C-alpha positions as CSV (number, residue, x, y, z in Angstrom):
1,M,58.8,81.3,94.0
2,T,58.6,77.5,94.0
3,N,58.7,75.1,97.0
4,K,61.7,73.4,95.5
5,Q,63.9,76.5,96.0
6,K,67.4,75.8,97.3
7,W,68.7,77.9,100.1
8,H,72.3,78.9,100.8
9,S,74.3,80.6,103.5
10,L,75.4,84.1,102.5
11,A,79.0,82.8,102.5
12,Q,78.0,80.1,100.0
13,A,76.2,82.6,97.9
14,S,79.4,84.8,97.9
15,R,81.5,81.9,96.7
16,E,78.9,81.1,94.0
17,L,79.2,84.6,92.7
18,G,83.0,84.3,92.6
19,H,83.8,86.6,95.6
20,G,85.1,86.3,99.1
21,R,82.9,84.9,101.9
22,N,81.5,88.3,103.2
23,Y,80.7,89.8,99.7
24,V,76.9,89.1,99.7
25,S,76.5,90.1,103.3
26,A,78.3,93.4,102.6
27,W,76.4,93.9,99.4
28,L,73.1,93.4,101.1
29,G,74.0,95.8,103.8
30,R,74.5,98.5,101.1
31,H,71.4,97.6,99.2
32,K,68.9,96.4,101.9
33,E,66.1,98.7,100.7
34,E,66.3,97.2,97.1
35,F,66.6,93.5,97.8
36,P,63.2,91.6,97.9
37,E,62.5,90.2,101.4
38,E,61.0,86.9,100.1
39,L,64.3,85.8,98.6
40,M,65.9,85.6,102.1
41,L,65.1,83.6,105.3
42,G,66.3,84.2,108.9
43,S,67.4,87.1,110.9
44,G,70.4,88.4,112.8
45,K,73.6,86.5,112.0
46,T,71.8,83.5,110.5
47,K,70.5,84.3,107.1
48,L,69.8,82.1,104.1
49,I,69.4,83.3,100.5
50,S,67.5,81.4,97.8
51,D,68.8,80.5,94.3
52,E,66.5,83.2,93.0
53,G,68.1,85.7,95.4
54,I,71.6,84.9,94.1
55,V,70.4,85.4,90.5
56,W,68.8,88.7,91.5
57,I,72.0,89.9,93.1
58,K,74.0,88.8,90.1
59,K,71.8,90.8,87.8
60,H,72.1,93.9,90.0
61,I,75.9,93.6,90.5
62,K,76.4,93.7,86.7
63,K,74.3,96.9,86.4
64,E,76.2,98.5,89.3
65,G,79.6,97.4,87.9
66,V,78.9,98.7,84.4
67,L,78.0,102.2,85.7
68,V,80.9,102.4,88.1
69,S,83.6,101.1,85.8
70,N,82.4,103.3,82.8
71,S,82.4,106.5,84.8
72,S,85.8,105.9,86.4
73,A,87.4,104.7,83.2
74,N,86.3,107.9,81.4
75,G,87.6,110.0,84.2
76,D,91.0,108.2,84.2
77,Q,91.2,108.5,80.4
78,H,90.7,112.3,80.5
79,L,93.2,112.7,83.4
80,E,95.8,110.6,81.5
81,V,95.4,112.7,78.3
82,A,95.7,116.0,80.2
83,I,98.8,114.9,82.1
84,L,100.5,113.2,79.1
85,G,99.7,116.2,76.9
86,V,101.3,118.7,79.3
87,T,104.3,116.5,79.7
88,L,104.8,116.0,76.0
89,L,104.5,119.8,75.4
90,I,107.1,120.5,78.0
91,I,109.5,117.9,76.5
92,H,108.9,119.2,73.0
93,F,109.6,122.9,73.8
94,T,112.4,122.5,76.4
95,G,114.0,119.3,75.4
96,R,113.7,118.1,79.0
97,V,111.1,116.9,81.5
98,R,110.2,119.6,84.0
99,G,112.3,119.3,87.2
100,S,115.2,117.6,85.5
101,L,118.3,119.5,84.4
102,A,119.6,117.1,81.8
103,P,118.0,117.0,78.3
104,L,116.4,113.8,77.2
């Protein structure tokens, strides 16, 4: 870490990452064990984060987002196919959607 490091409030860092003002604070609360201490100054309500700290969070947000979105997307895809498949079978064999009295 260099002496010419710029420091930002957590709200500024959140905006720089493209999120609401409390994003970095909440993210750090969930990941306090992982985040390197030397990338932050202050304590209590007054904390500053370095440029390097913002980059560190950005790299870890991407990793977390990829894992979360992939698993949920796969789950949604399988659920959609199961529901759609059953509905199409019912329509094909009965000529109507389950629960409705009129044919399609």
